[in-house]
C-alpha positions in Angstrom: 0.0 0.0 0.0 2.4 2.7 -1.2 0.0 5.5 -2.1 2.0 8.7 -2.8 -0.2 11.4 -1.3 2.0 14.5 -1.7 5.2 15.2 -3.5 6.9 18.5 -4.0 10.4 19.8 -5.0 13.5 20.7 -3.0 13.4 22.1 0.5 14.5 25.6 1.3 17.8 26.1 3.0 17.4 26.6 6.8 19.0 26.3 10.2 20.8 23.6 12.1 18.6 21.3 14.1 18.9 18.0 16.0 16.3 15.3 15.3 16.4 14.1 18.9 15.7 17.5 20.3 12.9 18.0 17.7 11.4 14.7 18.8 11.6 15.6 22.5 9.8 18.9 21.9 7.1 17.2 19.9 6.6 14.6 22.5 6.3 17.2 25.3 3.8 19.2 23.2 1.6 16.2 22.4 1.7 14.4 25.8 -1.2 16.3 27.5 -3.5 15.5 24.5 -2.3 11.9 24.6 -3.0 11.6 28.4 -6.4 13.1 27.9 -7.4 10.4 25.4 -5.7 7.5 27.1 -3.1 7.2 24.3 0.4 5.8 25.1 3.2 7.5 23.1 6.1 5.5 21.9 8.5 8.0 20.3 12.2 7.4 19.5 15.1 8.3 17.2 16.3 5.2 15.2 19.9 4.3 16.0 22.3 5.7 13.4 20.2 8.8 12.7 22.4 11.8 11.9 22.5 14.2 14.9 22.9 17.5 13.1 20.9 18.5 10.0 20.1 21.7 8.1 16.5 22.5 7.1 13.4 24.7 7.8 13.2 23.7 11.4 10.0 25.6 12.0 8.1 23.8 9.3 9.7 20.5 10.2 8.6 20.9 13.9 5.1 21.9 12.9 4.7 19.0 10.6 5.9 16.5 13.2 3.6 18.0 15.8 0.6 18.0 13.5 1.1 14.4 12.5 1.4 13.3 16.1 -1.7 15.3 17.3 -3.7 14.0 14.3 -2.9 10.4 15.2 -3.7 11.0 18.9 -7.1 12.5 18.0 -8.0 9.2 16.1 -6.4 6.8 18.6 -8.3 6.8 21.9 -7.0 4.0 24.2 -4.3 2.9 21.8 -0.5 3.1 21.4 0.9 5.7 18.9 4.4 4.9 17.7 6.6 7.5 16.0 10.1 6.8 14.7 12.5 9.4 13.2 15.5 8.4 11.0 17.6 9.9 8.2 18.3 8.5 4.7 20.7 9.8 2.0 19.1 11.0 -1.2 20.7 8.8 -3.9 23.2 10.9 -5.8 23.3 11.2 -9.6 26.3 10.3 -11.7 28.1 8.6 -8.8 28.7 11.8 -6.9 28.8 11.9 -3.1 25.3 12.6 -1.7 24.9 16.1 -0.2 21.2 15.9 0.6 19.3 13.7 3.0 15.7 12.8 3.9 14.4 13.1 7.4 11.9 10.2 7.7 9.1 10.3 10.2 7.0 7.1 10.5 3.8 7.0 12.5 1.8 3.9 13.3 -1.1 3.2 15.8 -4.7 2.3 16.2 -5.9 5.3 14.1 -7.8 5.1 10.9 -6.0 6.9 8.1 -8.9 8.8 6.6 -8.3 11.0 3.6 -8.5 14.2 5.7 -5.8 13.0 8.0 -3.2 13.5 5.2 -4.6 16.1 2.9 -5.3 18.6 5.6 -1.8 18.3 7.0 -0.4 18.7 3.5 -2.4 21.7 2.6 -1.6 23.6 5.7 2.1 22.8 6.3 3.9 20.7 3.7 3.2 22.6 0.5 5.8 25.4 1.1 8.7 22.9 1.2 9.7 19.7 -0.5 7.9 16.9 1.2 6.4 13.5 0.5 3.6 12.1 2.6 2.7 8.5 1.9 1.0 5.4 3.2 3.3 2.4 3.6 2.8 -1.1 5.0 3.5 -1.3 8.7 5.6 -4.1 10.2 2.8 -4.7 12.6 0.2 -4.9 9.9 -2.0 -2.1 8.6 -0.6 1.2 7.3 2.0 3.6 8.5 1.9 7.3 7.7 5.4 8.2 6.5 6.6 11.8 6.0 9.9 12.4 4.2 11.4 15.9 4.2 14.5 16.9 2.2 17.3 18.2 4.6 21.0 18.6 4.1 24.2 18.3 6.1 26.1 21.2 7.7 28.8 22.6 5.4 32.4 22.3 6.6 33.3 25.5 8.5 36.6 27.2 8.2 38.8 27.4 11.4 37.8 31.1 11.8 34.1 30.3 11.5 34.4 27.4 14.0 36.2 29.6 16.5 33.5 32.3 16.1 30.8 29.7 16.6 32.6 28.4 19.7 32.9 31.9 21.2 29.2 32.7 20.6 28.2 29.5 22.3 30.8 29.6 25.1 30.7 33.3 26.1 32.1 34.3 29.5 33.8 37.1 31.4 37.3 38.2 30.3 39.8 40.8 31.7 41.8 42.8 29.1 44.9 44.5 30.6 46.9 47.1 28.7 48.3 50.5 29.5 47.3 51.8 26.0 43.7 52.9 25.8 43.7 52.2 22.0 44.9 48.6 22.5 42.4 47.9 25.3 39.5 49.1 23.1 40.6 47.2 20.0 41.1 43.9 21.9 37.9 44.4 23.9 35.9 45.2 20.7 37.2 42.1 19.0 36.0 39.9 21.8 32.7 41.6 22.8 31.5 41.3 19.2 31.6 37.5 19.4 29.7 37.3 22.8 32.3 37.7 25.6 31.7 40.1 28.4 34.9 42.2 28.7 36.3 44.2 31.6 39.4 46.3 31.3 42.4 47.3 33.5 45.0 49.9 32.7 48.0 48.1 34.3 49.3 45.2 36.4 48.1 46.5 39.8 44.5 46.9 38.5 44.7 43.4 37.0 45.8 41.8 40.3 43.0 43.7 42.2 40.4 42.6 39.6 41.3 38.9 40.1 41.9 39.0 43.9 39.2 41.3 45.1 36.2 40.8 42.7 33.3 38.8 44.1 33.3 36.8 40.9 36.7 37.0 39.1 37.1 36.9 35.3 37.4 33.5 33.6 40.6 34.5 31.8 43.1 37.4 31.6 44.6 38.9 28.4 47.7 40.5 29.8 50.0 43.0 28.2 53.6 42.5 29.2 55.4 45.8 28.9 53.6 48.2 31.3 54.8 51.0 33.6 54.5 50.5 37.4 53.6 46.8 37.6 54.3 45.0 34.3 52.6 41.8 33.1 55.3 39.5 34.4 55.0 40.8 38.0 51.2 40.9 37.8 51.1 37.3 36.7 53.5 36.1 39.4 51.3 37.9 42.0 48.1 36.3 40.7 49.8 32.9 40.7 50.5 33.3 44.4 46.7 33.7 45.2 45.0 30.7 46.7 42.3 28.5 45.1 40.9 29.0 41.6 41.9 32.6 41.5 45.6 31.6 41.4 44.9 29.2 38.6 43.0 31.5 36.2 44.2 31.3 32.6 46.5 34.2 31.7 47.4 34.9 28.1 50.2 37.2 27.2 49.3 39.8 24.5 52.5 41.6 23.6 54.5 43.1 20.7 57.6 41.3 21.9 57.7 38.2 19.7 61.2 36.7 20.2 61.6 33.3 21.9 63.2 34.8 25.1 60.1 36.9 25.7 57.9 33.9 25.3 60.0 31.9 27.7 59.8 34.7 30.3 56.1 34.8 30.1 55.6 31.1 30.5 58.2 31.0 33.3 56.2 33.6 35.2 53.1 31.4 35.0 51.3 32.6 31.9 49.5 29.9 30.0 49.7 31.2 26.4 51.1 33.9 24.2 49.6 36.1 21.4 51.5 38.8 19.5 50.4 42.3 18.6 48.9 43.5 16.4 46.2 41.1 17.6 44.0 39.1 15.4 40.7 37.8 16.6 41.4 34.3 15.4 44.6 34.1 17.5 42.8 35.4 20.6 39.9 33.0 20.2 42.3 30.0 19.5 44.2 30.8 22.7 41.0 31.2 24.7 39.6 28.0 23.3 42.7 26.1 24.4 42.3 27.2 28.1 38.5 27.6 28.5 37.4 24.3 27.0 37.2 21.6 29.6 39.5 18.6 29.1 38.0 15.2 28.3 37.9 12.8 31.2 41.1 11.0 31.4 42.9 13.5 29.2 
């Protein structure tokens, strides 16, 4: 019983989404209606399903919700089963597949009346490529199967990956430099990708910001050559503090690029080294190295 009820063209490009999260949200939305009608929901993602897809997540979520609610309305006292999986769209000419189908299969005690499918198609599926069909169920009877074209995320460049990491990670940073221009440039590069940035004009202010703040910054970007208390002395003082404050990541940001300067910074207790003029990619790469938790056992 492979009656093709709806078939349209390619899907629009969309946003990243996770099928497992999509299914959890649909299940949570439908559960009150299921409980009211005595329907047991059996929803799951098939093992091997891709975890990250690109598609029109708003339409996909609406379609899955509508399918589930339509089945519940017609299934009093029964079990409604929903399975989500992914399948590659066969490529042409032997090329590697770039597009995939998200497959949503629904079975239960409901009767698949014509309105069940056509109403859903008319309201939600027409704007995007979709196929809604009846297929034989493993348990006998019919399954309503929705297939939606989706695609895989494109490979990001290192700079794009670091930007994505920063926007997701966020956090509070301290920028230390005696030059107002340098402070503003570094702070601007970091605040634009989601970090909250505080500033200090020299080593003494940096030590106070770490030692005395009720909540210290998560990392320090430290200039080295500063009057009064330089970055080396400030780092040595911070390392003498007790607890987590004494272990805060400190990254040197300096115009001195020779190996001896790097060795002095690391010997004083700095974790990393970035040279001026600063590039955002270099700053983010250093921050990622020290703000990303290590894997267990690493």
